[in-house]
N, C-alpha and C positions, 0 to 999 in steps of 0.2 A: 779627404774632407767629405763629410756626409752631406746628403741632399737636404735641402730645407724642407720643413714640414709641408706635405702636399705636393712637392715638386714631382715625385715619382708618378703621380696620378695624371699629369698633363700629357695628353696624347702627342705622339711624335709629329702629327700633321697640324697641331694647334697653330693658328686659329682657324684653319680650314675645317669645314664640316666633315665628319667621318664619312668616307665614301659608301660604306655599307648602309648607313642610315639614309643617305641621299638616294641611293638606288632603291631601297625599300620604300621610301616615301613616294617616289614616282610610280613604283609598281603598285602599291596599294591604292593609290589615287585613282586607279582604273575602276575600283568598285568596292573597296573595303572602308566604309565610313568610320567604323569603330576604331580601326587602327590608325586611320588618318588623324582622328581627334587625339588619340594617345600620343602620337609623334609630335603633333603641333603643340599640344599642351606642354610637352616636355621640352621641345625646342621650337619656339615660334617661327624662327627663320626658315624652317623646313617647308612652310607654306609656299615659299618661292623656289623650292628645290628644282633642279634641272639635271638630267642625266643624258650622257651620250651613249646610245645603244650600239653604236658602231658606224664608222665612216662619217662622223659628224651628224648623225641623226639625233639631234638634241630634242629632248621632250621634257617639258615642265610638268609638275604635278597637275597644274590646272589644264594643261594640254591633254593629259591622260584622261581626266574627267570629262573634258569637252568632247573628244572624239568618241567616247563611250556613251555620251548622252546622259551622264550622271549629274543631273542638276543639283542635287543635294550636296554632293562633294564639291562641285564647282563653286556654289554660293558660299559654302563654308570656307573654302580656301580664299576666295576674294575677300570675305569678311575678316580674314586673318592676315591680310597683307599681300596675297598673290596679285600679280599685275594682270588686269583684264587684257584680252587680246581680241583681234578680229575673229578668231576661231571660237573663243568662249562666247562672244557676242552672238555669233551665228547660231550656236547651239542653244543659247538661252533665249533666243527669239527677239533679240534687241535690234529690230529692223532699222531704226533711225541711226543707230551706231554703225551698222554695216553699210548703210547707204552713205553716211558721212565719210567713212573710211575709203570707200571706193571713189567717191567724188574727189577726195583730197589726194588720193593716189590711184589714178586710173590704171586698171589692170590688176589691182590687188586681189581681185576675186580668183585670179589664176594661180596665186601663190599656194603651194601645197603646205600642209601642216606636218606634224610629226609622222614618220613612217610613210610619207608621200600621200597622206589622206587629204582629199580635196576639201575645199570650203563647203561645197555642196553637200558632201557626206556629213559634215558637222551639222549642217542645218537639218538633214534627214534624221540624224541621231537625236535631235532636240524634240522630235515628236510633234504633237499637236500644238504646243506652245511656240514652236518655231515655224509653223506652216507659212506665215507671211514672209519670213526670210527665205524659205525654200522656194516659194513662188517667184520672189524677186530674183534670186540667183538663177532659177531656171529661165527666166526671161532674158537674162544677160547672155545665156547660151554658152558660156565658156568657163563656168565655175566648177565643172566636174573634172574628174581625172582623165588624163590622156590614155586611151586604151593601149595596152601592151600588144606587141606583134604576136599573133598566135604561134604556139609551139606545140607540136604533137607530143603525146605521151611517150612515143618511141624515141623522139628526139631528146626529150628530157631524160629518159632512161639512159640514153647513150652518153650524156654528159655527167651523170651521177657517178660518184666514187670518191675515193680518198686521194687528195693531192698533197704532196709534201714539198717544202721549200727550205728545209734545213735539218739538222740532226737533233734538235731539241724536242722534248715531248709535246710542246705546244706548237711546233712548226708543221702543223698539219691542218688542212682544210677539208671538211666533209661537205660534199655537195649531194643533197638528197632531194627527193620529191615529196612534197607535203601539201595536201589539199589542192593538187593540180598545179603546183607552182614549185619552182626550184628554190632551195634554201641553201645559203652559204653560211657555214659555221666553222670558225676557227676553234680549235680545241680550247675549252675553258671559257668561251664567250657565248653571247646570245646569238642565235641564228638570225640571218638577215634574208628576207624574201628578195628574190631577184625579178626584175621586170625586163622583159625581152624587147630590145630595140631593133632586132633583125640581124641576120647573119651571125647568130650565136654571140651577139654582143648584148650585155645586160648592164643595168645599174641597180645598186642595192636600195632597198626602201629607205627613204629619207635622205638620199644622197645622189641627186640627179647628175652631178658633175663627175661622179666616179664611173669608170668603165671596167667591166669584167668581161674578158674575152676568152673563148674556148677555141683552140685550134688543135685537132687531134687529141693527144694525151697531155697537152700543155694548157694551163690556165694562167692568164696574166691579169693583174689588177693595176689599173692606172688611177691612182688617187692623186690628183694634180700635184706634181712635185715629187711623187714617189711611185716606184714601179716594183711589183712583186711578181715573180715567176715561180709557179709550182707545177710539178709533174705528177700525173696520176700513177698510182702504184697498183 
């Protein structure tokens, strides 16, 4: 029996949004207003798009615009249905909103945004229009990022390499040094910056509960509830 007219054009993931478009939306929201408009005009719900870059490092399109300090994209997304957040308020210079949020949820200023970017950094990204928010957060004293434990270039170089955990072509992790920081990349995925906690234990950007440990030629990933062990080749 043949398919009904139009049936073949229905995507297999319908009614879920196409992942490639969701990822593109969050990507271009960092700075490409023209493409943001094109995508939202075609699919209005993409204004609320969110993508997991790895280990649960979820980033909304508005979050991308916010930590980049891109006011024009942020305001466009909010005007088309994106949900305002504490982070967008900090970047946009909405002091009373930020104060109200912290008053309602004490300690909220210490919550990190996508990629572990601090609330203070979002205010800095907002430039002159967010100066009042920046001063307020600086007065709180704990709205910035927690400094990573220093790691020498030689130590980073000693950890770099290819680690495998299976026989498949994607069962491989590349640990590289980029911009003075270790980068964890599984084949076919986006690399994740690593933050050193001490004793060669790290967490990936945007996922402070995950632990990545190096011991000799062995790398282990503890993503609560799951453990992966890979060996350097």
